N, C-alpha and C positions, 0 to 999 in steps of 0.2 A: 394509518399508519400504510408501511412499507407494504408492498406486494411481494409474495416470498412462491415461488414455484417449485412446489417440492417435485422430487426425482423418484423413482423406484429403489428401492433400499435392496438389491437383487448382489449388490458385491460392486466392490469402486472399482469403475469402468472408465477412461477416458478415453474420446478422439479430440482431435485437432485439426479444424477443418479453415482453407483458403478463402478470405474472405471477398476475392474475387472470382475463383470457378467453381468453389464449396467443396473440392476433392478433398479427399483425407489423407493429404501427402505435403504436409508443413515441415519443416526443419528448420532448426534456428543457427542461427549465427553471428556472429560476434566482427561488428567491423567498425574501429575509431572509435572503439573503447564501450560500444553500445550494439545491444542483443535485439538481433532483427528475426524475421521470419524470411523465409524463400518457400513457394509451391514449387515443389519436382514439376507438378502437370502441366501448371501456365506459366511459370516463373516471374508469375508475380514477385515483387518484394515489397513488405510491411514492417509496419513497427508491430504489428500484432496480428493475432488471426483469433478465429472463435474456438472456445473451448469449452467442450460439451463433458462436464466431470460428474457424477455422482456425489460426488466429495462436496461438488458446492451445488447453488440455486442462480439459476441465470439472474435471478436479482443478487447479487452476491453481497456476501456481509462481509467487513472487512473490522478489525481493532486494532487503534492506532494507539499510541503517547506521547505526548509531550513531555520532554526528559527538562527542566529547568534546574538552572544552575545559583548561586546564592546571588549571583548581579542581577538577576531576573533576565537572563541568557537563557535561549532556547537553541535546543540540538535540532539540527534540518542536514542534510546528505542530498548530494546529488544521484538522481536515478540513474543505471545505464541503461533499464529496460524501460520501455513504453506505459507510462508516459513520463519524459525524459524533463524532469524538472525537480528544485530542491521539494524535498516531501520529508515527513514525521516517519520513523518507526512503525509498521503498520502492513499487515497482509490478511489476508483470507483466513476466515472463521472455518474451523472444519467440522465438518458434520461430527456432532457431539460433543463439542467442545465447549465450555462456556467464553464467553465474551472475555473476559478478564484474563482467563488464562491464557486464550488466542493472544491478548497485547501482550503480556511477560515473555509469551516465547517468541512472537517475534520480536519486540525487544531487542531478546539473546541474541536471537539468530543474526538480527540485524546488524548489531551493533555491538558486540558483547557484554553487554549492561545489561543487572539482575536490578528491578524493582525492587525497593524493598517495600513501598506501598504505592499503591494505585489510587487513585481517586476519581469517579467519574465525572466527567464535566458533561458529556451529550451522548445519548442514544439516537439517530436522527435519518433517515433517507436522504443521500444527495443523486437525485437526477442531474445524469451530465457528466457523472464522473466513472469515467471509459476506465479500461484495463485491457491490460496486455493480454487476457485470458476471453476477450469480447462484449464482456457485460459494460451497460451503460446507462448503469447504475449502482449505486450503494447502498448497504443501512451499514450506516459508521457508530460504532463503540469509541468513543473518545475517552483514553483517561488522563492524567496528570500525572508525574514524578518527577519530586526532587529530590537534588544531591548535594552533599556538604559543600562539596570541590568539583571543581571540574575533572569529572575521570579520564582516562585514558580509553580512547572509543577505537575499536577492533572491527571497522568496515567488514561485513559478507560481500566479496568480491564480483559473486554475482547479482548483488544489489545495489553500490553504489561505488563513486571513485573519489568523492571530496565530502568533508564533511565539515562543520561551520557552526558555534555558538551564536546566536543572532539575538537580538531584541527582537519584539514582536512587530516592530516600527518599521526597522532594518529588514526581517522578511519580507515586509508586504512591498518593499522598493528592487527584491528579487524574484526572478521566475520561479513560481510553485508552482506545484501538481494544481490542476483542478479540486480537489478535496482541500489539501492542505489551506490554500487561497480562502476557500469557503469558511474553513474554520477557525482559520486567524484571526478573518475578519468578523465575525458571529458570535465568537466564545472571546475576544480578546481578553475583557472585565475579568471573566469568569479564572482563566488560563493565570491571571495576573494577581488574583486574591491571596 
């Protein structure tokens, strides 16, 4: 099973550090529609920083949802925060939150869609799945929900700028995030069942 590093539960504390000089002087800015980090100490500009947050673990835990329409296409959107590529609605599991609750919350926050039912596809560690908060591995709880018609999608402007409905074969031809590609390639049969 994936390693999980527990942090002390003395209240929610969040620190953000520069990956270049380790200073806790990181600020975010948006350029060309993408969110970046700038260290005010060393001037380094990066796509991500190291975030130490007592609500998260160093091996982060993520919940994501594949949304399938009646024609077998899936909802993907273009991320504007690192990692930049197409992905599915997903986000970190908050402390004390069940993964299924996180998946439903992230789906609604990022797309405006509500899942009537969520079916677990897999729970697995994905080593090499980098996030903007500095982790290089995540335990993914991946769910599937189906919609009866192609619903209107209202993307969160802080997460993505363009969405599209793709078959899994079409998605594999696109630039996908590391985790999205892993999940599509590993669980294609389960997602289409």
